[in-house]
N, C-alpha and C positions, 0 to 999 in steps of 0.2 A: 505493500500499498504507498502511494507517494502520498507527503502530505502539499497540501495547497500553500502557495506563498501569498504575503500576503495578511499584516494585520489584520483585515478585515473582512479574507475571504473564509466561508465553511469551513472549517476543519473535519476530519476525517474522525468517524468516532470509530474509537477501541477498546474492549475489552483487557482487562488486566489483572493475574494472579501472581503475586508474590509471597516468597519463600522464608521461612522462618529464621533468625539466628541472629546474633549482634551487630556481626561484619556488615550482614544486609542492612541491617539498620542504619546504621553509618553510611552506607552509599544511597540505600535508598531517596533520601529527600532531594540531593540533588540530580541524579538520575532522571526522579519523576517530573521536575521542577524543566528538565533540558527538554522531554519528552511533552510535556503541556504546553510547547510554546508553539509545536506542530501537529498534536491528537487533543480531541477530545473525550474524553474520558467518559463510558456509560456503564459496566458492569465492571467493580472494584474489591477484592477480595483477596486474602493472605490468609498465613498461618503464623501464630507466635510475634516477632517483631514485623513480618510481611503484614500481620494484620492492621498495628498501630499504625504504619506508613501505608498501609489502605485506607484510615478515616482518615489521616492526615488532608490524602489526597483528592477522597473524597469532600473534606472541607473547602480546597480547595478548588475542585470544580465545580462548587456549592455557591462560591465567592466570585465567581468567572461566570457564572450562568444569572448571577443578580447582577453583573457587574456591564452587562451586554446591553448594546443600543440597537432596538430598533430589529434582533436579530443578528445584526453583525458583532464579528469581534474586534475590540477596540484596541490599543497598546494598554488601556490602562484593567483592561480585563487580563491582563498577567500581575498583573497586581501580589496577587493567593502565593500564585507561584513563584515568584522574587522571595517573598516571604518560606515559602518549604524551603526552596534550595539554600537561605540564607540557615536555617536549621541546622541541617548537616553539618556546618563548618560550626556550629556554635557547639554539638554533641562531641565533634571532635576535638575541641579547643581541650587546654588543659583545667586541671577541676582550679588548680591554683596558680594564676597572674604571675608571668614570669617562669615559673618552671619545667624542664623539658625533662622528659623521659615518663616523668610521671604517671599519674591514671590521671584519663581523660574525664568530660564531665559526664557522658553516658556513663563511665565505671562508678562512677562517685550515686548517679542513681540507684545502682547495684550492688550497693554494699552490706555485705555480713551482718549478723549477728554476732554474738560475741562465742558464741558456743561455736559457731562453724567457720569461725572467721583463718585460723590456721589450714583447713580445707578448702579456701577459697585461694587460700594465697599459694596452696600447694597446685590446684589446677593452672591456675596465672603464672607460678614458677613454669609447669609444664608447659604450657601456649610457650613462652621465651622460649622456648625448647631448652633452661634452663636446670638440667637434672638434680646438681648440687643444693640448690634453694631449693627443688620440689620435695626434695628428700630431707632438707631439716624441717621445713614448713609444717611435714607430716610429723616427724618426729615430737615438734617443739607442739601439735594441737595432742598427740595421742599422750602427752606425757601428762597433761592440764590434766590428770585424774581430778585433784583436788579440787576444780571448778565445775565437775560433772558432779551431778547426782549419783549416785550409786547403782539404781537400773540400766540406765542410758549410758555410761564409761564405755567409752568405745571399745576393748578388750570384749566387754561383756556381751555386745552388740554380737560381734566377730564368733565368739563361741556358743551365742544361740543360734545365731545361722546354722553354722558348723551342726548342729544336735538334729535341725530339724530339716536338716538338707534330706535327708533317705527318705522321711514322711512325705514333705513336698514330692518327691522327683516317683515317689511311688504313687502319688496323687495321680502327677500329670500323664504317667506309662496307662493310667487304664483309658479305654476306650471312652 
């Protein structure tokens, strides 16, 4: 499908479904703003971060339809998509201004609670391909038994899962 040129031309209609994933969530706003210059969105959907991006895209499209004059798209109609494009840059910005290499604004929205912070930091280190930091974070998390209530200590969860595994395996093997 080739988009029409000119701000007042009728834009072709497209449907869009987006996948989930935090990385996609950062990329979607800028990509959607670019697509919004050439197409009109009709049916929009997604999963996880894609669903959030779909809701933002639907709001931008609704704003564009509200700003339309006499059925034509004017340059002012792109304002909601400009705001959508700026959102991606804001989410990728450092959480603490002036700091480089630290968490982004998006990562700050998903901060873990105290009980799972070590596991979260181990996962982040693994994604950065830093196995030493991942192991260190796991060891620190696992040794924090004093903060964990007795029934939820990590090693006890593992022992319970190990004891119950044969029962679950047998139940799963039934027709």
